[in-house]
PyMOL Python script that loads the backbone (N, CA, C, O; Angstrom):
from pymol import cmd

cmd.read_pdbstr("""\
ATOM      1  N   MET A   1       0.886  -1.207  -0.092  1.00  0.00           N
ATOM      2  CA  MET A   1       0.014  -0.035  -0.443  1.00  0.00           C
ATOM      3  C   MET A   1       0.937   1.292  -0.061  1.00  0.00           C
ATOM      4  O   MET A   1       1.703   1.385   0.898  1.00  0.00           O
ATOM      5  N   GLU A   2       0.651   2.303  -1.085  1.00  0.00           N
ATOM      6  CA  GLU A   2       1.428   3.345  -0.823  1.00  0.00           C
ATOM      7  C   GLU A   2      -0.030   4.557  -0.947  1.00  0.00           C
ATOM      8  O   GLU A   2      -1.025   4.416  -1.658  1.00  0.00           O
ATOM      9  N   TYR A   3       0.236   5.539  -0.143  1.00  0.00           N
ATOM     10  CA  TYR A   3      -0.684   6.593   0.004  1.00  0.00           C
ATOM     11  C   TYR A   3       0.070   7.645   0.285  1.00  0.00           C
ATOM     12  O   TYR A   3       1.090   7.683   0.973  1.00  0.00           O
ATOM     13  N   ASN A   4      -0.573   8.647  -0.377  1.00  0.00           N
ATOM     14  CA  ASN A   4      -0.181  10.124  -0.211  1.00  0.00           C
ATOM     15  C   ASN A   4      -0.987  11.202   0.097  1.00  0.00           C
ATOM     16  O   ASN A   4      -1.842  11.459  -0.751  1.00  0.00           O
ATOM     17  N   LEU A   5      -0.950  11.870   1.034  1.00  0.00           N
ATOM     18  CA  LEU A   5      -1.773  13.131   1.490  1.00  0.00           C
ATOM     19  C   LEU A   5      -0.635  14.625   1.604  1.00  0.00           C
ATOM     20  O   LEU A   5       0.593  14.562   1.548  1.00  0.00           O
ATOM     21  N   TYR A   6      -1.438  15.852   1.767  1.00  0.00           N
ATOM     22  CA  TYR A   6      -0.709  16.775   1.463  1.00  0.00           C
ATOM     23  C   TYR A   6      -0.922  17.411   2.703  1.00  0.00           C
ATOM     24  O   TYR A   6      -2.081  17.411   3.116  1.00  0.00           O
ATOM     25  N   SER A   7       0.138  18.070   3.533  1.00  0.00           N
ATOM     26  CA  SER A   7       0.175  18.576   4.526  1.00  0.00           C
ATOM     27  C   SER A   7      -0.050  20.238   4.639  1.00  0.00           C
ATOM     28  O   SER A   7       0.565  20.835   3.755  1.00  0.00           O
ATOM     29  N   LYS A   8      -0.655  20.924   5.366  1.00  0.00           N
ATOM     30  CA  LYS A   8      -0.378  22.300   5.201  1.00  0.00           C
ATOM     31  C   LYS A   8       0.952  23.017   5.288  1.00  0.00           C
ATOM     32  O   LYS A   8       0.997  24.246   5.249  1.00  0.00           O
ATOM     33  N   ASP A   9       1.670  22.520   5.366  1.00  0.00           N
ATOM     34  CA  ASP A   9       3.376  22.899   5.563  1.00  0.00           C
ATOM     35  C   ASP A   9       4.205  22.768   4.731  1.00  0.00           C
ATOM     36  O   ASP A   9       5.299  23.306   4.902  1.00  0.00           O
ATOM     37  N   SER A  10       3.899  21.896   3.395  1.00  0.00           N
ATOM     38  CA  SER A  10       4.786  21.420   2.558  1.00  0.00           C
ATOM     39  C   SER A  10       4.360  21.248   1.115  1.00  0.00           C
ATOM     40  O   SER A  10       3.357  20.561   0.919  1.00  0.00           O
ATOM     41  N   ALA A  11       4.921  21.723   0.191  1.00  0.00           N
ATOM     42  CA  ALA A  11       4.551  21.427  -1.044  1.00  0.00           C
ATOM     43  C   ALA A  11       4.407  19.986  -1.714  1.00  0.00           C
ATOM     44  O   ALA A  11       3.732  19.626  -2.679  1.00  0.00           O
ATOM     45  N   TYR A  12       5.210  19.333  -0.935  1.00  0.00           N
ATOM     46  CA  TYR A  12       5.673  17.932  -0.883  1.00  0.00           C
ATOM     47  C   TYR A  12       4.415  16.951  -0.212  1.00  0.00           C
ATOM     48  O   TYR A  12       3.952  17.199   0.901  1.00  0.00           O
ATOM     49  N   PRO A  13       3.933  15.794  -1.067  1.00  0.00           N
ATOM     50  CA  PRO A  13       3.281  15.127   0.084  1.00  0.00           C
ATOM     51  C   PRO A  13       3.840  14.108   0.813  1.00  0.00           C
ATOM     52  O   PRO A  13       4.777  13.399   0.446  1.00  0.00           O
ATOM     53  N   CYS A  14       3.040  14.032   2.217  1.00  0.00           N
ATOM     54  CA  CYS A  14       3.449  13.156   3.097  1.00  0.00           C
ATOM     55  C   CYS A  14       3.219  11.688   2.467  1.00  0.00           C
ATOM     56  O   CYS A  14       2.183  11.542   1.818  1.00  0.00           O
ATOM     57  N   GLU A  15       4.081  10.599   2.597  1.00  0.00           N
ATOM     58  CA  GLU A  15       3.760   9.274   1.920  1.00  0.00           C
ATOM     59  C   GLU A  15       3.796   8.000   3.074  1.00  0.00           C
ATOM     60  O   GLU A  15       4.556   7.925   4.040  1.00  0.00           O
ATOM     61  N   VAL A  16       2.924   7.199   2.739  1.00  0.00           N
ATOM     62  CA  VAL A  16       2.964   6.139   3.366  1.00  0.00           C
ATOM     63  C   VAL A  16       3.226   4.968   2.858  1.00  0.00           C
ATOM     64  O   VAL A  16       2.461   4.586   1.973  1.00  0.00           O
ATOM     65  N   THR A  17       4.209   4.192   3.208  1.00  0.00           N
ATOM     66  CA  THR A  17       4.339   2.784   2.425  1.00  0.00           C
ATOM     67  C   THR A  17       4.431   1.704   3.230  1.00  0.00           C
ATOM     68  O   THR A  17       5.212   1.683   4.181  1.00  0.00           O
ATOM     69  N   ILE A  18       3.461   0.480   2.852  1.00  0.00           N
ATOM     70  CA  ILE A  18       3.496  -0.717   3.576  1.00  0.00           C
ATOM     71  C   ILE A  18       3.650  -1.613   2.515  1.00  0.00           C
ATOM     72  O   ILE A  18       2.781  -1.763   1.656  1.00  0.00           O
ATOM     73  N   ASP A  19       4.853  -2.298   2.533  1.00  0.00           N
ATOM     74  CA  ASP A  19       4.683  -3.309   1.396  1.00  0.00           C
ATOM     75  C   ASP A  19       5.248  -4.519   2.149  1.00  0.00           C
ATOM     76  O   ASP A  19       6.435  -4.606   2.461  1.00  0.00           O
ATOM     77  N   GLU A  20       4.496  -5.272   2.368  1.00  0.00           N
ATOM     78  CA  GLU A  20       4.821  -6.477   3.086  1.00  0.00           C
ATOM     79  C   GLU A  20       6.106  -7.558   2.698  1.00  0.00           C
ATOM     80  O   GLU A  20       7.039  -8.056   3.327  1.00  0.00           O
ATOM     81  N   GLU A  21       5.530  -7.628   1.109  1.00  0.00           N
ATOM     82  CA  GLU A  21       6.132  -8.402   0.602  1.00  0.00           C
ATOM     83  C   GLU A  21       7.896  -8.133   0.852  1.00  0.00           C
ATOM     84  O   GLU A  21       8.648  -8.973   1.348  1.00  0.00           O
ATOM     85  N   ASN A  22       8.167  -7.224   0.537  1.00  0.00           N
ATOM     86  CA  ASN A  22       9.480  -6.445   0.376  1.00  0.00           C
ATOM     87  C   ASN A  22      10.084  -5.928   2.080  1.00  0.00           C
ATOM     88  O   ASN A  22      11.244  -5.548   2.242  1.00  0.00           O
ATOM     89  N   GLY A  23       9.360  -5.985   2.897  1.00  0.00           N
ATOM     90  CA  GLY A  23       9.077  -5.707   4.359  1.00  0.00           C
ATOM     91  C   GLY A  23       9.796  -4.175   4.360  1.00  0.00           C
ATOM     92  O   GLY A  23      10.885  -3.831   4.820  1.00  0.00           O
ATOM     93  N   ARG A  24       8.975  -3.557   3.810  1.00  0.00           N
ATOM     94  CA  ARG A  24       9.240  -2.283   3.952  1.00  0.00           C
ATOM     95  C   ARG A  24       7.760  -1.186   4.447  1.00  0.00           C
ATOM     96  O   ARG A  24       6.648  -1.169   3.918  1.00  0.00           O
ATOM     97  N   TYR A  25       8.219  -0.435   5.513  1.00  0.00           N
ATOM     98  CA  TYR A  25       7.400   0.135   6.268  1.00  0.00           C
ATOM     99  C   TYR A  25       7.778   1.604   6.537  1.00  0.00           C
ATOM    100  O   TYR A  25       8.070   1.892   7.698  1.00  0.00           O
ATOM    101  N   MET A  26       7.806   2.536   5.626  1.00  0.00           N
ATOM    102  CA  MET A  26       8.030   3.573   5.991  1.00  0.00           C
ATOM    103  C   MET A  26       6.890   4.907   5.772  1.00  0.00           C
ATOM    104  O   MET A  26       5.819   4.694   5.204  1.00  0.00           O
ATOM    105  N   ILE A  27       7.314   6.496   6.370  1.00  0.00           N
ATOM    106  CA  ILE A  27       6.619   7.324   5.815  1.00  0.00           C
ATOM    107  C   ILE A  27       7.449   8.241   5.322  1.00  0.00           C
ATOM    108  O   ILE A  27       8.563   7.728   5.214  1.00  0.00           O
ATOM    109  N   ARG A  28       7.443   9.549   4.909  1.00  0.00           N
ATOM    110  CA  ARG A  28       7.756  10.529   4.500  1.00  0.00           C
ATOM    111  C   ARG A  28       7.085  11.755   5.060  1.00  0.00           C
ATOM    112  O   ARG A  28       6.148  12.265   4.445  1.00  0.00           O
ATOM    113  N   LYS A  29       7.494  12.222   6.128  1.00  0.00           N
ATOM    114  CA  LYS A  29       6.759  13.746   6.924  1.00  0.00           C
ATOM    115  C   LYS A  29       6.865  14.961   5.652  1.00  0.00           C
ATOM    116  O   LYS A  29       7.562  14.986   4.637  1.00  0.00           O
ATOM    117  N   ALA A  30       5.871  15.913   6.185  1.00  0.00           N
ATOM    118  CA  ALA A  30       6.007  16.910   5.679  1.00  0.00           C
ATOM    119  C   ALA A  30       7.406  17.915   5.385  1.00  0.00           C
ATOM    120  O   ALA A  30       7.583  18.649   4.413  1.00  0.00           O
ATOM    121  N   ASP A  31       8.191  17.719   6.390  1.00  0.00           N
ATOM    122  CA  ASP A  31       9.742  18.541   6.445  1.00  0.00           C
ATOM    123  C   ASP A  31      10.599  17.743   5.538  1.00  0.00           C
ATOM    124  O   ASP A  31      11.792  17.992   5.370  1.00  0.00           O
ATOM    125  N   THR A  32       9.764  16.480   4.778  1.00  0.00           N
ATOM    126  CA  THR A  32      10.647  15.495   3.957  1.00  0.00           C
ATOM    127  C   THR A  32      11.597  14.718   4.546  1.00  0.00           C
ATOM    128  O   THR A  32      12.387  14.201   3.756  1.00  0.00           O
ATOM    129  N   SER A  33      11.780  14.446   5.892  1.00  0.00           N
ATOM    130  CA  SER A  33      12.494  13.803   6.637  1.00  0.00           C
ATOM    131  C   SER A  33      11.723  12.407   6.411  1.00  0.00           C
ATOM    132  O   SER A  33      10.851  12.349   5.543  1.00  0.00           O
ATOM    133  N   GLY A  34      12.034  11.326   7.166  1.00  0.00           N
ATOM    134  CA  GLY A  34      11.390   9.857   6.691  1.00  0.00           C
ATOM    135  C   GLY A  34      11.694   9.264   8.053  1.00  0.00           C
ATOM    136  O   GLY A  34      12.575   9.612   8.840  1.00  0.00           O
ATOM    137  N   GLU A  35      10.678   8.178   8.194  1.00  0.00           N
ATOM    138  CA  GLU A  35      10.887   7.269   9.524  1.00  0.00           C
ATOM    139  C   GLU A  35      10.872   5.948   8.926  1.00  0.00           C
ATOM    140  O   GLU A  35      10.272   5.880   7.853  1.00  0.00           O
ATOM    141  N   ILE A  36      11.313   5.046   9.304  1.00  0.00           N
ATOM    142  CA  ILE A  36      11.540   3.657   8.603  1.00  0.00           C
ATOM    143  C   ILE A  36      11.126   2.944   9.748  1.00  0.00           C
ATOM    144  O   ILE A  36      11.566   3.412  10.798  1.00  0.00           O
ATOM    145  N   PHE A  37      10.387   1.921   9.853  1.00  0.00           N
ATOM    146  CA  PHE A  37       9.459   0.729  10.919  1.00  0.00           C
ATOM    147  C   PHE A  37      10.334  -0.227  10.605  1.00  0.00           C
ATOM    148  O   PHE A  37      11.183  -0.353   9.722  1.00  0.00           O
ATOM    149  N   ASN A  38       9.829  -1.110  11.825  1.00  0.00           N
ATOM    150  CA  ASN A  38      10.259  -2.634  11.356  1.00  0.00           C
ATOM    151  C   ASN A  38       9.009  -3.384  11.149  1.00  0.00           C
ATOM    152  O   ASN A  38       9.116  -4.549  10.764  1.00  0.00           O
ATOM    153  N   SER A  39       7.592  -2.779  11.389  1.00  0.00           N
ATOM    154  CA  SER A  39       6.727  -3.581  10.843  1.00  0.00           C
ATOM    155  C   SER A  39       5.480  -2.435  10.979  1.00  0.00           C
ATOM    156  O   SER A  39       5.566  -1.416  11.665  1.00  0.00           O
ATOM    157  N   ALA A  40       4.306  -2.831  10.173  1.00  0.00           N
ATOM    158  CA  ALA A  40       3.228  -2.442  10.016  1.00  0.00           C
ATOM    159  C   ALA A  40       2.517  -1.646  11.121  1.00  0.00           C
ATOM    160  O   ALA A  40       2.049  -0.509  11.068  1.00  0.00           O
ATOM    161  N   ALA A  41       2.552  -2.518  12.127  1.00  0.00           N
ATOM    162  CA  ALA A  41       1.913  -1.820  13.238  1.00  0.00           C
ATOM    163  C   ALA A  41       2.503  -0.801  14.036  1.00  0.00           C
ATOM    164  O   ALA A  41       1.879  -0.094  14.828  1.00  0.00           O
ATOM    165  N   GLU A  42       4.081  -0.728  13.736  1.00  0.00           N
ATOM    166  CA  GLU A  42       4.977   0.020  14.596  1.00  0.00           C
ATOM    167  C   GLU A  42       4.666   1.560  13.594  1.00  0.00           C
ATOM    168  O   GLU A  42       4.573   2.620  14.214  1.00  0.00           O
ATOM    169  N   LEU A  43       4.541   1.558  12.231  1.00  0.00           N
ATOM    170  CA  LEU A  43       4.107   2.477  11.687  1.00  0.00           C
ATOM    171  C   LEU A  43       2.909   3.051  12.212  1.00  0.00           C
ATOM    172  O   LEU A  43       2.826   4.126  12.805  1.00  0.00           O
ATOM    173  N   THR A  44       1.895   2.170  11.922  1.00  0.00           N
ATOM    174  CA  THR A  44       0.374   2.703  11.865  1.00  0.00           C
ATOM    175  C   THR A  44       0.400   3.215  13.482  1.00  0.00           C
ATOM    176  O   THR A  44      -0.097   4.334  13.612  1.00  0.00           O
ATOM    177  N   SER A  45       0.830   2.672  14.589  1.00  0.00           N
ATOM    178  CA  SER A  45       1.196   3.441  15.945  1.00  0.00           C
ATOM    179  C   SER A  45       2.070   4.726  15.815  1.00  0.00           C
ATOM    180  O   SER A  45       1.878   5.759  16.457  1.00  0.00           O
ATOM    181  N   TRP A  46       2.815   4.573  15.121  1.00  0.00           N
ATOM    182  CA  TRP A  46       3.556   6.189  14.992  1.00  0.00           C
ATOM    183  C   TRP A  46       2.590   7.326  14.089  1.00  0.00           C
ATOM    184  O   TRP A  46       2.599   8.513  14.418  1.00  0.00           O
ATOM    185  N   ILE A  47       1.841   6.879  13.033  1.00  0.00           N
ATOM    186  CA  ILE A  47       0.962   7.825  12.717  1.00  0.00           C
ATOM    187  C   ILE A  47      -0.127   8.293  13.518  1.00  0.00           C
ATOM    188  O   ILE A  47      -0.415   9.487  13.588  1.00  0.00           O
ATOM    189  N   ARG A  48      -0.756   7.366  14.139  1.00  0.00           N
ATOM    190  CA  ARG A  48      -2.124   7.439  15.638  1.00  0.00           C
ATOM    191  C   ARG A  48      -1.729   8.369  16.439  1.00  0.00           C
ATOM    192  O   ARG A  48      -2.501   9.226  16.870  1.00  0.00           O
ATOM    193  N   SER A  49      -0.296   8.303  16.777  1.00  0.00           N
ATOM    194  CA  SER A  49       0.424   9.262  17.953  1.00  0.00           C
ATOM    195  C   SER A  49       0.798  10.768  17.080  1.00  0.00           C
ATOM    196  O   SER A  49       0.451  11.829  17.601  1.00  0.00           O
ATOM    197  N   ASN A  50       1.368  10.774  16.019  1.00  0.00           N
ATOM    198  CA  ASN A  50       2.091  11.959  15.732  1.00  0.00           C
ATOM    199  C   ASN A  50       1.339  12.996  14.551  1.00  0.00           C
ATOM    200  O   ASN A  50       1.643  14.177  14.386  1.00  0.00           O
ATOM    201  N   TRP A  51       0.229  12.203  13.742  1.00  0.00           N
ATOM    202  CA  TRP A  51      -0.547  12.893  12.482  1.00  0.00           C
ATOM    203  C   TRP A  51      -1.757  12.949  13.380  1.00  0.00           C
ATOM    204  O   TRP A  51      -2.404  12.109  14.005  1.00  0.00           O
ATOM    205  N   LYS A  52      -1.824  14.360  13.195  1.00  0.00           N
ATOM    206  CA  LYS A  52      -3.823  14.689  13.324  1.00  0.00           C
ATOM    207  C   LYS A  52      -4.295  15.448  12.123  1.00  0.00           C
ATOM    208  O   LYS A  52      -3.590  16.156  11.404  1.00  0.00           O
ATOM    209  N   GLU A  53      -5.789  15.172  11.974  1.00  0.00           N
ATOM    210  CA  GLU A  53      -6.285  15.950  11.075  1.00  0.00           C
ATOM    211  C   GLU A  53      -6.056  17.101  10.720  1.00  0.00           C
ATOM    212  O   GLU A  53      -6.023  17.304   9.506  1.00  0.00           O
ATOM    213  N   THR A  54      -5.875  17.978  11.440  1.00  0.00           N
ATOM    214  CA  THR A  54      -5.634  19.253  11.430  1.00  0.00           C
ATOM    215  C   THR A  54      -4.152  19.510  11.010  1.00  0.00           C
ATOM    216  O   THR A  54      -3.821  20.693  11.092  1.00  0.00           O
ATOM    217  N   ASP A  55      -3.080  18.535  10.524  1.00  0.00           N
ATOM    218  CA  ASP A  55      -2.031  18.715  10.171  1.00  0.00           C
ATOM    219  C   ASP A  55      -2.128  18.867   8.582  1.00  0.00           C
ATOM    220  O   ASP A  55      -1.208  19.328   7.906  1.00  0.00           O
ATOM    221  N   PHE A  56      -3.437  18.393   8.029  1.00  0.00           N
ATOM    222  CA  PHE A  56      -3.332  18.260   6.511  1.00  0.00           C
ATOM    223  C   PHE A  56      -4.353  18.926   6.053  1.00  0.00           C
ATOM    224  O   PHE A  56      -5.365  19.087   6.735  1.00  0.00           O
ATOM    225  N   ARG A  57      -4.186  19.506   4.568  1.00  0.00           N
ATOM    226  CA  ARG A  57      -5.333  20.172   3.549  1.00  0.00           C
ATOM    227  C   ARG A  57      -6.513  19.699   3.401  1.00  0.00           C
ATOM    228  O   ARG A  57      -7.465  20.426   3.119  1.00  0.00           O
ATOM    229  N   SER A  58      -6.616  18.362   3.579  1.00  0.00           N
ATOM    230  CA  SER A  58      -8.067  17.623   3.389  1.00  0.00           C
ATOM    231  C   SER A  58      -8.174  16.351   4.466  1.00  0.00           C
ATOM    232  O   SER A  58      -7.640  15.243   4.396  1.00  0.00           O
ATOM    233  N   LYS A  59      -9.009  16.879   5.431  1.00  0.00           N
ATOM    234  CA  LYS A  59      -9.483  16.321   6.239  1.00  0.00           C
ATOM    235  C   LYS A  59     -10.081  14.731   5.764  1.00  0.00           C
ATOM    236  O   LYS A  59      -9.876  13.675   6.362  1.00  0.00           O
ATOM    237  N   LYS A  60     -10.643  14.878   4.873  1.00  0.00           N
ATOM    238  CA  LYS A  60     -11.203  13.354   4.134  1.00  0.00           C
ATOM    239  C   LYS A  60      -9.968  12.944   3.526  1.00  0.00           C
ATOM    240  O   LYS A  60     -10.148  11.739   3.353  1.00  0.00           O
ATOM    241  N   GLN A  61      -8.924  13.198   3.137  1.00  0.00           N
ATOM    242  CA  GLN A  61      -7.536  12.393   2.957  1.00  0.00           C
ATOM    243  C   GLN A  61      -7.256  11.586   3.809  1.00  0.00           C
ATOM    244  O   GLN A  61      -7.034  10.383   3.670  1.00  0.00           O
ATOM    245  N   TYR A  62      -7.252  12.632   5.358  1.00  0.00           N
ATOM    246  CA  TYR A  62      -6.443  11.684   6.341  1.00  0.00           C
ATOM    247  C   TYR A  62      -7.377  10.799   6.983  1.00  0.00           C
ATOM    248  O   TYR A  62      -6.845   9.863   7.581  1.00  0.00           O
ATOM    249  N   TYR A  63      -8.868  10.864   7.021  1.00  0.00           N
ATOM    250  CA  TYR A  63      -9.603   9.747   7.494  1.00  0.00           C
ATOM    251  C   TYR A  63      -9.668   8.691   6.553  1.00  0.00           C
ATOM    252  O   TYR A  63     -10.028   7.566   6.899  1.00  0.00           O
ATOM    253  N   TYR A  64      -9.326   8.986   5.305  1.00  0.00           N
ATOM    254  CA  TYR A  64      -9.410   7.880   4.225  1.00  0.00           C
ATOM    255  C   TYR A  64      -8.249   7.389   4.826  1.00  0.00           C
ATOM    256  O   TYR A  64      -8.427   6.205   5.114  1.00  0.00           O
ATOM    257  N   LEU A  65      -7.078   7.804   5.157  1.00  0.00           N
ATOM    258  CA  LEU A  65      -5.612   7.174   5.527  1.00  0.00           C
ATOM    259  C   LEU A  65      -6.001   6.129   6.646  1.00  0.00           C
ATOM    260  O   LEU A  65      -5.859   4.908   6.582  1.00  0.00           O
ATOM    261  N   MET A  66      -6.528   6.879   7.695  1.00  0.00           N
ATOM    262  CA  MET A  66      -7.131   6.084   8.854  1.00  0.00           C
ATOM    263  C   MET A  66      -8.032   4.661   8.392  1.00  0.00           C
ATOM    264  O   MET A  66      -7.879   3.466   8.644  1.00  0.00           O
ATOM    265  N   GLU A  67      -8.884   5.316   7.712  1.00  0.00           N
ATOM    266  CA  GLU A  67      -9.585   3.756   7.351  1.00  0.00           C
ATOM    267  C   GLU A  67      -8.733   2.646   6.539  1.00  0.00           C
ATOM    268  O   GLU A  67      -8.869   1.440   6.746  1.00  0.00           O
ATOM    269  N   LEU A  68      -7.817   3.209   5.568  1.00  0.00           N
ATOM    270  CA  LEU A  68      -7.330   2.412   5.089  1.00  0.00           C
ATOM    271  C   LEU A  68      -6.178   1.248   6.357  1.00  0.00           C
ATOM    272  O   LEU A  68      -6.072   0.023   6.406  1.00  0.00           O
ATOM    273  N   LEU A  69      -5.668   2.095   7.002  1.00  0.00           N
ATOM    274  CA  LEU A  69      -5.135   1.584   8.123  1.00  0.00           C
ATOM    275  C   LEU A  69      -5.782   0.594   9.124  1.00  0.00           C
ATOM    276  O   LEU A  69      -5.195  -0.409   9.531  1.00  0.00           O
ATOM    277  N   ASP A  70      -6.842   0.895   9.432  1.00  0.00           N
ATOM    278  CA  ASP A  70      -7.815   0.218  10.123  1.00  0.00           C
ATOM    279  C   ASP A  70      -8.208  -1.132   9.327  1.00  0.00           C
ATOM    280  O   ASP A  70      -8.349  -2.090  10.087  1.00  0.00           O
ATOM    281  N   ASP A  71      -8.405  -1.399   8.022  1.00  0.00           N
ATOM    282  CA  ASP A  71      -8.868  -2.522   7.299  1.00  0.00           C
ATOM    283  C   ASP A  71      -7.464  -3.318   6.987  1.00  0.00           C
ATOM    284  O   ASP A  71      -7.419  -4.547   7.050  1.00  0.00           O
ATOM    285  N   TYR A  72      -6.555  -2.680   6.716  1.00  0.00           N
ATOM    286  CA  TYR A  72      -5.290  -3.401   6.921  1.00  0.00           C
ATOM    287  C   TYR A  72      -4.855  -4.185   8.100  1.00  0.00           C
ATOM    288  O   TYR A  72      -4.327  -5.296   8.132  1.00  0.00           O
ATOM    289  N   GLU A  73      -5.188  -3.373   9.078  1.00  0.00           N
ATOM    290  CA  GLU A  73      -4.839  -3.867  10.437  1.00  0.00           C
ATOM    291  C   GLU A  73      -6.012  -5.436  10.625  1.00  0.00           C
ATOM    292  O   GLU A  73      -5.645  -6.493  11.138  1.00  0.00           O
ATOM    293  N   TRP A  74      -7.089  -5.229  10.188  1.00  0.00           N
ATOM    294  CA  TRP A  74      -8.305  -5.966  10.655  1.00  0.00           C
ATOM    295  C   TRP A  74      -8.047  -7.421   9.694  1.00  0.00           C
ATOM    296  O   TRP A  74      -8.612  -8.477   9.976  1.00  0.00           O
ATOM    297  N   GLU A  75      -7.042  -7.262   8.452  1.00  0.00           N
ATOM    298  CA  GLU A  75      -6.839  -8.093   7.404  1.00  0.00           C
ATOM    299  C   GLU A  75      -5.562  -9.040   8.075  1.00  0.00           C
ATOM    300  O   GLU A  75      -5.250 -10.185   7.747  1.00  0.00           O
ATOM    301  N   VAL A  76      -5.018  -8.283   8.988  1.00  0.00           N
ATOM    302  CA  VAL A  76      -3.660  -9.112   9.559  1.00  0.00           C
ATOM    303  C   VAL A  76      -4.104  -9.975  10.667  1.00  0.00           C
ATOM    304  O   VAL A  76      -3.855 -11.154  10.921  1.00  0.00           O
ATOM    305  N   GLU A  77      -4.791  -9.131  11.233  1.00  0.00           N
ATOM    306  CA  GLU A  77      -5.741  -9.565  12.694  1.00  0.00           C
ATOM    307  C   GLU A  77      -6.255 -11.133  12.129  1.00  0.00           C
ATOM    308  O   GLU A  77      -5.917 -12.177  12.685  1.00  0.00           O
ATOM    309  N   SER A  78      -7.122 -11.061  10.934  1.00  0.00           N
ATOM    310  CA  SER A  78      -7.750 -12.012  10.533  1.00  0.00           C
ATOM    311  C   SER A  78      -7.521 -12.718   9.841  1.00  0.00           C
ATOM    312  O   SER A  78      -8.376 -13.438   9.326  1.00  0.00           O
ATOM    313  N   GLY A  79      -6.106 -12.777   9.541  1.00  0.00           N
ATOM    314  CA  GLY A  79      -5.323 -13.751   8.484  1.00  0.00           C
ATOM    315  C   GLY A  79      -5.543 -13.816   7.154  1.00  0.00           C
ATOM    316  O   GLY A  79      -5.093 -14.742   6.478  1.00  0.00           O
ATOM    317  N   GLN A  80      -6.421 -12.611   6.543  1.00  0.00           N
ATOM    318  CA  GLN A  80      -6.660 -12.575   5.370  1.00  0.00           C
ATOM    319  C   GLN A  80      -5.988 -11.898   4.403  1.00  0.00           C
ATOM    320  O   GLN A  80      -6.360 -11.962   3.232  1.00  0.00           O
TER     321      GLN A  80
END
""", "prot")
cmd.dss("prot")
cmd.show_as("cartoon", "prot")
cmd.util.cbc("prot")
cmd.orient("prot")
């Protein structure tokens, strides 16, 4: 899964990458720095702790990302 959303503070989008096949779990933040995680669970936890709807130009994009992460977590937990 790759998802972009636009921060109020940057011309470049924030990017979320969850790639199970290649073991890549990373984000690019508004300041274009990044974070790399060991698992999708760590990435999701970081996003929920550090990003808020008010950080982004579109609340709809933010909430859609949260839905994608919820769906992803459900699939992992249920083994689908």
